[in-house]
Phi, psi and omega in degrees: 000174186253132183219134173269137177233132177246120186105096184251041177282207188299313190270321182300320185290317179294327178295314183305312186294323180293323177290319176298319175301328179274004172095007178272155180259132184240130171255114193249137168221144174212149173299337171278107179300325180296319181296324175293318184293319183294311183293328174298321178300334181266000165127000177283151177278125181273145172235138183259001171202167179292330173298313179293324175304308188296314180291346170281346182262142179270139180297148352283130188276158174229125178235128180257121179262123179237071187229160178302145178296143178120212197298311181304314179294310176307311179295323180295320182289322179299324182287319179301315182306325175285335185266332189274166176245160179315134182096354181274167183226139173252131176245125177248109180260010179269191186268062186278153181289133188297330180293337177285326178295312175311314182296311188294314178308316181286333177286329185272347182299313179302337175276358189063029173260133178273151182227128184232130177254133186231110169282117190248123180236135183160334169058211192284350180265356191298321185301321180279309189277335192094165182245128168284126192230133174243114197245136172241148183148169177304140184301314185297319181293313177302319178295323181295325180275007184309317176305328174296299185299323182289332177289314186286337184289161181289338184083175186292339180047220184255007179293126180296149183292140176281132181287158174067034179251018181296134174089358178270167186305117184290340183295330179306318184289352179253009169094019169214154182215150168271106189274342182151198177294176177315126180103335181297323183299306176297329181296306182295325177294319174307308182287333169305311178289335171292317174300323182298318172312305178297325180294305181306312183298321185296317182291318181300317179289325176297308180298325182290326173298317175297317179303319188273001177292345173267010187296137183290348172291341177271151177312131186310325181284351180248014177270133173236128181260087183273146178269099197287336173295322179284328173297311182296320184287321180296325180290336174292343190259075170102352188283151181292343175260016177290150179189172178287334179288322173296326176300320177289321179298316182296321179295320187287325183282328172297330181286318183205095184301333181267353180058032180296345179280356182238146180276332187090015176268116192245117176283164168228145188266355178122323189294323182296323176295317183291326177296316180292327174294327176293318181297318178297319182290333184266352188058045183249119183301137178221062194290318184290317181291323172298310182302316185292319177296316178293333177289331173295321178299319184295324180302343184259005183234073181294338180234064186289132173308322182297317177291327171296317177296322175300313175298323176293322177297317182296324183291315184290322188269339186222004183060026178289136181256138178303136174280162176283140183292143182288152175292000000 
């Protein structure tokens, strides 16, 4: 198939490469002209503007927007809406808020433009491993674009088949699904990322407990100097807590066991917040996911006023003196 791709960052460029490797034709645009030139050397058709990208595609066109959520994506889709023709499709593969998808799909419908939202997981490894995709949009449009999704997906790999799935959508076993109407794809991906926050926090806290088992404040006969890289590696091999996140943790610890190349300042990209908002709207308890999000906030405040106030209160009611911070 032929596809236009807007946004040639870490994921957008690799999505284009995986599709070209699969025999698809890519028309590529980015505000960074060097990124366009680089991908053109690999076989993409370069476009120097959104208008040129649209004019380079044969109807019915499909254009994949792979940009940061927010103003830049909003403006790009508004521009595309004025350039595209009835029957064309806009695909948003970034981490967009699902309510924005619902609104955009409704706005594009009177112009007979289709809108598809694709929650895309795979990060910088997607070119090699493939991308797990959660897709929202009209069934017939998603089906028409299936060759694109099938090429990007990881495929069944060596994962054993799940029992009792006879008669269910076979695409799911290949790593992509049609989740429902516009917005459903990004909603599923949003919750996926919220869960990711929780899993990451669980690993982080567990490994911190292991790390501090050598602390000099413990009785000498209860101190263990544990090799965390080896712990992560052995857990990867058949443990119930094994996962791709643990695989990546093992890699990081093998490279630098003390993680001295990181500051511990942890960003959040939005999906964790949106997941908690959804939980509140649905009155669903999300204790672990909420705590994981708040811990990311705490990581950015090494000299938190709240912690200073806690120390002040302990001093006043019990005469407790602050300990010196551990190195």
